[in-house]
Phi, psi and omega in degrees: 000312180295322179299318179294323178290325184278340186306315180295336183259012184303124180098328182266334180229154176281139180292134182292151180285134186242344182059032183299314181292319179295321180296316180294318181295318179292325176295312182295330180296329177270319184296329182277350179286146183295307177211088182292150179291156182302320181298318179293321180295315179299319180295320179293319178296319179299318178298315182296320177295328176296318178295319179296321178299319178297319180295320181292327176295317178296318180300315181290330182279346181283125183288334184238130176249097183302134178089342181261346182271359183288000000 
């Protein structure tokens, strides 16, 4: 999603930081556990919502939404 938003500005602006690898790694650390404790699951969900929140901030700050302006 971020790659598609950044494509029109390639070269003129720096690509925003997305934490994509960290988000996947933190998800897999819980998903691979046999039966994670509730506290760990809640903490992992909170982390994932944090990553989604960052993406939505980037989405709102982008002046052009490719494919949505048609």
